[in-house]
N, C-alpha and C positions, 0 to 999 in steps of 0.2 A: 504494500500500500504506500510506503514511503517513496518508492521510485515514481509512482504516479504523480505525487505532489511535486517531486523534483522536475519531472518532465513538464508538468503544467506550468511551473514557475519559469522554466527555461523558455517555453513557448510564449509566455506572457512578455518576457523581456525582449523577444525577437519579433513581436507582433508587427512592427513596422520597420522599414529601412530608415536609417538615420535616427533623428531625435523623435521618438514616438509621442512625446508630450511637449509640443512647442509652448513657449510662454504665452499666457493669455494676453489679449489686448487690454487697453486701458479700461478700468472699471468706471462706469458712468456714475455720476453723483446721485446718490439715492435720495437724500433729503437734506435740505439746507439746515445747517446747525448740527448735523450728525457727527459724532465723535468716533474716530476709528479706534478700535480696541486692540490691544496686543493679544495674540493667541499663542497657545502652546499646543503643538500637535501631540495627541495621545495615541492615535493609530490611523494608518492609511493603508488600506489593502487594495491593490490593483491585481487583476489576474488571479483573484482568490475567490472562493465561494464562501461568503459569510452566510449566516443563517437568515439574513434579511431577503426574503423572497419577493417582497413588494417594496416600492420606493418609500423612504421614510425621511422626514425632515422634522427634527424636534430639538427642544431644549431640555436637558436633564438637570434636575435641581436637587436630587437626593441620592444617597448612597445605595438604597435598595433598587431604585430604577437603573442606576449606573451598573450595579452588579448584574441585573437581568440583561441589560443591553450588552455588556461585555460577554456574558455567556452566549447570547444570541450571535454576536459577531464571530465567536469561536465555536459555533455549533458543530462544525465538522473537524475540529481539532481535539485530539485527546492525548495527553491531558491539556486542558486549557491553561494558558499562562496566567499568572496573577494579574488582576486589573491594576492599573496605575492608581495611586492614592490621590484623592481630590478633596480639598477642604470646601465643602458646600456652604460653609458660613461666609465665604468670601469670593466664591466663583461658581460658575455653571459649566456644563458641557453642551456644545452644539454638535449634533450628530446628523449626518446625511448618508443615505444609502440609495443606490440606483435600483435595487431589486435584481432579479436574475436576468442575465444577458446570455445569448446563445454561444458566444465565443470569447476568446481573450481579446485584449485591445481596448477595453472600456475602462474608464476611470471617473471618479467623482472627487472634486476638490473644493473645499471651503476657501475661497480666495480672500475674503475680507469680512470682518464683523465690525459693525458700527452700532453705537448706542444713540438712539434718538428718543428723548423723553423717557417713557417707561417700556420701550421695546428695543429689541435687537434687530438690526437690518443686516441680513446675511446674504452675501453674494456667492453663488455656487456655480462652478463650471462642470458640466457633464460632457465628457469626451467619448466619442464613438469612432471606431475605425472606418475609414473610407473604403470604397469598393476596390481600390488597388492595394490595400493593406493585406499582408499575410497574417492570418490569425490562427490560433490553435483551436481545435474543435473541442472545447471544454466549457461547461457552464461556469460563469463567474457571477459574483454579486459584490461589486465594489462598495466600499464604505470609507468614510472619513469622519473623524471626531477630533475636536479641538476643545481645550479648556480656555475659558474666557473669564477675566477678572470682573467681578460684579455679581449681583444677584437678580438680574432681570430675567423673568421667566417666560416672557412672550416674545415671539420673533416673527418677522416677515422674511420670506425667502425669495430672492430673485435668482432664478435659474437660467443660466446661459448655456445653450447647447452648442457644441463645437464638434465638427467632423474632421478628423485628421486626414490629410491628403498625403499618404505615404510616398 
């Protein structure tokens, strides 16, 4: 079983010729007066099958929900690695998942998190392989989670779709 994971990982890395994830274009201004927040990446899985079968965009504000999300992210990994520790008294987690995709070459990235009044404004890029990309024939379910300082629990998500031209 371990060799299957190694082959899937190798295929994910070679999904496109050259740079498979070009840098995103400029992020549009979401709201006047919004303050950009510093984020700390907790996990980014590309070319991996997380347990998120459907798209998800949410803010996690407590340890119990984070533990359940971490277990779901690692639903197909045994044993599951320990979840990063988060102080929910001073920060929250923003989590996005693409849901199941038919091949490798997909990714989801939280590009920016801003605070505007009592909401987070989250810019997300979902990348898909173009028709000329070589992809591995394996189900994937990309996910990205970041820790954000503050205790804002509501968020608006702006999702930008990008197709990579390999």
